[in-house]
C-alpha positions as CSV (number, residue, x, y, z in Angstrom):
1,X,209.6,-106.7,-135.3
2,X,211.2,-104.8,-132.9
3,X,213.6,-106.5,-131.6
4,X,216.2,-108.9,-133.0
5,X,215.1,-113.0,-133.4
6,X,217.3,-116.0,-133.7
7,X,215.9,-119.9,-133.0
8,X,214.9,-121.4,-130.1
9,X,216.6,-124.7,-130.5
10,X,218.9,-126.3,-133.4
11,X,217.6,-127.9,-135.7
12,X,219.0,-130.4,-138.8
13,X,218.3,-131.9,-142.3
14,X,220.4,-134.0,-144.9
15,X,220.2,-134.3,-148.2
16,X,222.2,-133.8,-151.6
17,X,223.0,-130.9,-153.4
18,X,221.1,-130.3,-156.5
19,X,224.1,-129.6,-158.6
20,X,226.8,-131.2,-157.0
21,X,225.3,-134.4,-155.8
22,X,227.3,-134.9,-152.5
23,X,225.7,-136.3,-149.3
24,X,225.3,-132.8,-147.3
25,X,223.8,-132.1,-143.6
26,X,222.9,-128.6,-142.2
27,X,222.3,-127.6,-138.4
28,X,220.7,-124.6,-137.4
29,X,221.9,-123.3,-134.4
30,X,220.9,-120.5,-132.4
31,X,223.6,-117.4,-132.6
32,X,223.9,-113.7,-130.3
33,X,222.5,-110.2,-131.4
34,X,224.4,-108.8,-134.4
35,X,225.8,-112.2,-135.2
36,X,223.3,-112.1,-138.7
37,X,224.1,-115.6,-141.0
38,X,226.9,-117.4,-141.1
39,X,227.7,-120.2,-142.7
40,X,230.1,-122.7,-140.2
41,X,231.9,-125.1,-142.4
42,X,232.5,-128.1,-139.9
43,X,234.3,-129.9,-141.9
44,X,236.9,-127.1,-142.6
45,X,237.1,-126.5,-138.5
46,X,234.0,-124.1,-138.4
47,X,235.4,-121.9,-141.1
48,X,232.7,-118.8,-141.1
49,X,231.2,-117.8,-144.1
50,X,228.6,-114.7,-143.6
51,X,225.5,-114.8,-145.6
52,X,226.6,-111.0,-147.4
53,X,226.4,-109.5,-150.8
54,X,230.3,-109.1,-149.7
55,X,231.0,-112.5,-150.5
56,X,229.2,-113.7,-153.7
57,X,230.8,-116.2,-155.7
58,X,229.0,-117.1,-158.6
59,X,225.4,-116.1,-159.5
60,X,224.9,-119.2,-162.6
61,X,221.8,-121.3,-161.4
62,X,222.4,-120.5,-158.1
63,X,224.0,-117.9,-155.2
64,X,226.7,-119.0,-154.2
65,X,229.0,-117.3,-151.4
66,X,233.2,-118.0,-150.9
67,X,236.0,-116.5,-148.7
68,X,239.0,-117.0,-148.7
69,X,238.3,-119.9,-151.1
70,X,236.0,-121.9,-149.5
71,X,232.3,-122.1,-151.1
72,X,229.0,-122.7,-150.1
73,X,226.9,-123.4,-153.1
74,X,223.2,-122.6,-153.6
75,X,222.1,-120.8,-150.4
76,X,219.3,-119.3,-151.7
77,X,216.0,-121.8,-150.3
78,X,217.5,-121.4,-147.5
79,X,218.3,-118.2,-147.1
80,X,214.6,-117.0,-148.3
81,X,213.1,-119.0,-145.6
82,X,215.5,-117.4,-142.5
83,X,214.5,-114.3,-144.0
84,X,211.0,-114.4,-144.8
85,X,210.3,-116.2,-141.5
86,X,211.8,-113.3,-139.3
87,X,215.2,-114.8,-138.3
88,X,217.8,-112.4,-137.8
89,X,220.7,-114.4,-136.1
90,X,221.5,-118.3,-136.7
91,X,224.7,-120.2,-137.7
92,X,224.1,-122.7,-140.3
93,X,226.5,-125.7,-139.5
94,X,227.3,-127.3,-142.9
95,X,229.2,-130.3,-143.3
96,X,230.1,-129.7,-147.6
97,X,230.2,-127.1,-150.0
98,X,226.0,-126.9,-150.6
99,X,223.0,-126.6,-149.0
100,X,220.7,-129.7,-149.4
101,X,218.1,-129.1,-152.3
102,X,215.8,-131.3,-150.4
103,X,212.3,-131.3,-152.1
104,X,213.7,-128.3,-154.4
105,X,211.4,-125.6,-152.0
106,X,211.8,-124.1,-149.1
107,X,209.4,-126.0,-147.5
108,X,211.5,-128.1,-145.2
109,X,213.1,-125.4,-144.0
110,X,209.8,-123.3,-143.0
111,X,208.8,-126.5,-141.3
112,X,212.6,-126.6,-139.5
113,X,212.1,-123.1,-138.4
114,X,208.8,-123.7,-137.0
115,X,210.2,-126.9,-134.9
116,X,213.2,-124.9,-133.9
117,X,210.9,-121.8,-132.4
118,X,211.5,-117.9,-131.9
119,X,213.2,-116.2,-129.5
120,X,213.3,-112.3,-129.3
121,X,216.6,-110.5,-128.2
122,X,216.9,-107.0,-126.5
123,X,218.5,-106.0,-129.2
124,X,216.4,-103.2,-131.7
125,X,216.0,-104.0,-135.2
126,X,217.6,-102.1,-137.8
127,X,215.6,-101.9,-141.5
128,X,217.3,-100.6,-144.5
129,X,214.7,-98.4,-145.8
130,X,215.3,-97.5,-149.8
131,X,214.8,-93.5,-149.9
132,X,215.4,-93.7,-154.0
133,X,214.4,-95.8,-156.9
134,X,217.1,-98.2,-158.3
135,X,216.8,-100.0,-161.4
136,X,219.1,-102.5,-163.3
137,X,218.6,-104.0,-166.5
138,X,219.5,-105.7,-169.9
139,X,220.0,-105.2,-173.4
140,X,217.0,-108.2,-173.8
141,X,213.9,-106.2,-171.7
142,X,215.0,-108.2,-168.2
143,X,215.0,-105.8,-165.8
144,X,214.6,-105.3,-161.9
145,X,213.7,-102.2,-160.0
146,X,213.3,-101.3,-156.1
147,X,211.0,-98.6,-155.5
148,X,211.0,-96.2,-151.8
149,X,208.0,-98.2,-149.8
150,X,207.6,-98.8,-145.6
151,X,207.0,-102.3,-146.3
152,X,208.6,-105.3,-148.2
153,X,206.7,-105.9,-151.3
154,X,207.3,-108.0,-154.3
155,X,206.1,-107.9,-157.8
156,X,207.4,-110.9,-159.7
157,X,207.2,-111.8,-163.5
158,X,208.6,-114.5,-165.5
159,X,207.8,-115.6,-169.2
160,X,208.8,-119.0,-170.4
161,X,208.0,-120.2,-173.9
162,X,206.0,-123.4,-172.4
163,X,201.8,-123.6,-172.5
164,X,201.9,-124.9,-168.6
165,X,204.0,-121.2,-167.8
166,X,204.0,-118.9,-170.7
167,X,203.7,-115.6,-168.5
168,X,202.8,-115.6,-164.9
169,X,203.3,-112.5,-162.3
170,X,202.9,-112.2,-158.9
171,X,202.1,-109.6,-156.4
172,X,202.1,-109.6,-152.6
173,X,203.5,-108.4,-149.4
174,X,206.3,-110.7,-147.7
175,X,204.9,-111.6,-144.1
176,X,205.9,-115.1,-142.7
177,X,202.3,-117.2,-143.0
178,X,201.9,-116.1,-146.3
179,X,205.7,-116.6,-147.4
180,X,204.8,-120.4,-145.8
181,X,201.8,-120.9,-147.6
182,X,202.4,-119.5,-150.6
183,X,205.5,-119.3,-151.6
184,X,207.9,-121.9,-149.1
185,X,206.6,-124.6,-151.5
186,X,206.8,-123.7,-155.5
187,X,210.4,-125.8,-156.5
188,X,213.1,-125.5,-158.5
189,X,212.3,-126.2,-162.1
190,X,213.9,-127.3,-165.4
191,X,213.1,-128.0,-169.3
192,X,213.5,-131.6,-169.9
193,X,215.3,-130.0,-173.3
194,X,218.0,-128.3,-171.3
195,X,219.4,-131.3,-169.5
196,X,222.3,-132.7,-170.8
197,X,223.4,-129.3,-171.6
198,X,223.3,-128.9,-168.0
199,X,224.9,-132.0,-167.1
200,X,228.2,-130.9,-169.3
201,X,228.5,-127.6,-167.7
202,X,228.6,-130.1,-164.4
203,X,225.0,-129.2,-163.0
204,X,222.3,-130.8,-161.7
205,X,223.9,-133.6,-160.9
206,X,221.4,-134.1,-157.7
207,X,218.7,-133.5,-159.0
208,X,215.8,-136.0,-159.5
209,X,211.8,-136.0,-159.8
210,X,211.8,-135.5,-155.9
211,X,213.8,-132.7,-155.7
212,X,212.7,-130.1,-158.8
213,X,209.7,-129.9,-161.8
214,X,210.6,-131.2,-164.9
215,X,208.8,-130.0,-167.6
216,X,208.4,-131.7,-171.1
217,X,207.9,-130.1,-174.5
218,X,203.6,-130.0,-173.5
219,X,204.0,-131.1,-169.9
220,X,205.1,-131.8,-166.7
221,X,207.3,-135.0,-166.0
222,X,206.9,-135.4,-161.9
223,X,204.1,-138.0,-161.0
224,X,202.2,-135.7,-159.1
225,X,202.1,-132.3,-161.3
226,X,202.6,-129.2,-160.3
227,X,201.7,-127.4,-156.3
228,X,200.3,-124.6,-158.3
229,X,199.4,-123.1,-161.7
230,X,202.2,-120.2,-161.2
231,X,204.7,-122.5,-159.6
232,X,207.4,-121.0,-161.7
233,X,206.7,-117.8,-160.5
234,X,206.4,-118.1,-157.0
235,X,209.8,-120.0,-156.9
236,X,211.5,-117.3,-158.9
237,X,210.0,-115.1,-155.9
238,X,211.7,-117.7,-153.6
239,X,214.7,-117.0,-155.1
240,X,214.5,-113.5,-155.0
241,X,213.8,-113.2,-151.6
242,X,216.5,-115.6,-150.9
243,X,219.3,-113.3,-152.8
244,X,217.6,-110.0,-151.1
245,X,218.8,-111.2,-148.1
246,X,222.4,-111.2,-148.8
247,X,222.1,-107.2,-147.9
248,X,221.8,-108.8,-144.1
249,X,218.8,-106.3,-142.9
250,X,215.2,-106.7,-143.2
251,X,214.4,-104.1,-146.9
252,X,212.2,-101.5,-147.0
253,X,210.7,-101.5,-150.4
254,X,208.9,-102.9,-153.8
255,X,210.9,-104.9,-155.7
256,X,209.4,-105.7,-159.3
257,X,210.9,-108.6,-161.1
258,X,210.9,-108.6,-164.7
259,X,212.3,-111.9,-166.1
260,X,215.6,-111.6,-163.6
261,X,217.6,-113.8,-162.3
262,X,219.9,-114.8,-159.4
263,X,223.1,-112.5,-161.4
264,X,220.7,-109.6,-161.7
265,X,219.3,-110.0,-158.3
266,X,222.5,-109.8,-156.7
267,X,223.6,-106.4,-158.6
268,X,220.2,-105.0,-157.5
269,X,221.9,-105.7,-153.9
270,X,225.6,-104.9,-154.4
271,X,223.9,-101.4,-156.4
272,X,221.9,-100.4,-153.1
273,X,224.7,-100.9,-151.0
274,X,227.6,-99.6,-153.0
275,X,225.8,-95.8,-152.4
276,X,224.7,-94.8,-148.8
277,X,222.8,-92.1,-150.8
278,X,220.3,-94.5,-151.5
279,X,219.1,-96.1,-148.6
280,X,218.3,-94.9,-144.7
281,X,218.9,-97.3,-141.9
282,X,216.5,-97.0,-139.7
283,X,214.3,-98.5,-136.3
284,X,211.1,-99.8,-135.4
285,X,210.2,-96.8,-133.9
286,X,210.9,-94.8,-136.7
287,X,208.4,-96.5,-139.2
288,X,205.0,-95.1,-140.1
289,X,202.6,-96.1,-137.7
290,X,200.8,-98.1,-140.2
291,X,204.1,-99.9,-141.4
292,X,205.0,-100.7,-137.6
293,X,201.6,-102.3,-136.6
294,X,202.0,-104.5,-139.9
295,X,205.9,-105.4,-138.6
296,X,204.5,-106.2,-135.3
297,X,201.7,-108.4,-136.9
298,X,204.4,-110.8,-139.0
299,X,205.1,-112.3,-135.4
300,X,201.9,-112.6,-133.4
């Protein structure tokens, strides 16, 4: 895309917070150029919290943002859809502390954005292009790496000791069409044997089989089964995109996530943004011809 975007008209959805269990309503509202994505706590006099790595508060089981003690939890699914569908600027009005989980995926958010429509401004869009390889890893073999590239590419690898999951891998270029059909419908998931532990930690108070996939020791509890054979890997890719959106600009690079999670995603973002020698900010006209053609195709 050559120019920045927002939505044409407000749209809203209500639901329950996955971890808090609180009722919540969000309303997406058009925002001016150069605004980015900004959450507004309408129950707290529209207190603003920009969707930025600078405001990350917690990354355990979800990505939460905080500014001056005001919290917004479980932001990743909404941010993933805004980022992948090419929305640069939007106000997210929210009347409680957690984004609604809806059905556990980003499908409803993508539908909302289609209902809202796309508005293009005359302000030129700026991309963050990674210029050097950056990697974060731990002593268990989990790792996330980003390689220089002129497109936004993902390779996501997961492994869980379960007969319906085991090792799964997904490789893709993130485009609105591919995201809407292949990533957005993938739901958050958990394992039956871990539910009591998570509830004891004060988590998943709002979880139901309508908002998450629950794996039994040898199957899946949800009556409708899985939406994709590799739904776990696709949802991890969904989460990853949402966390990378905290960079605040469209990303050009090849991200390779090997059993990574929210904490590692955010650690990669922080490592990139803490060292200006690792990236450059470029305009559409500075992209190679092939990459520019692909970016233009994203909105056609």
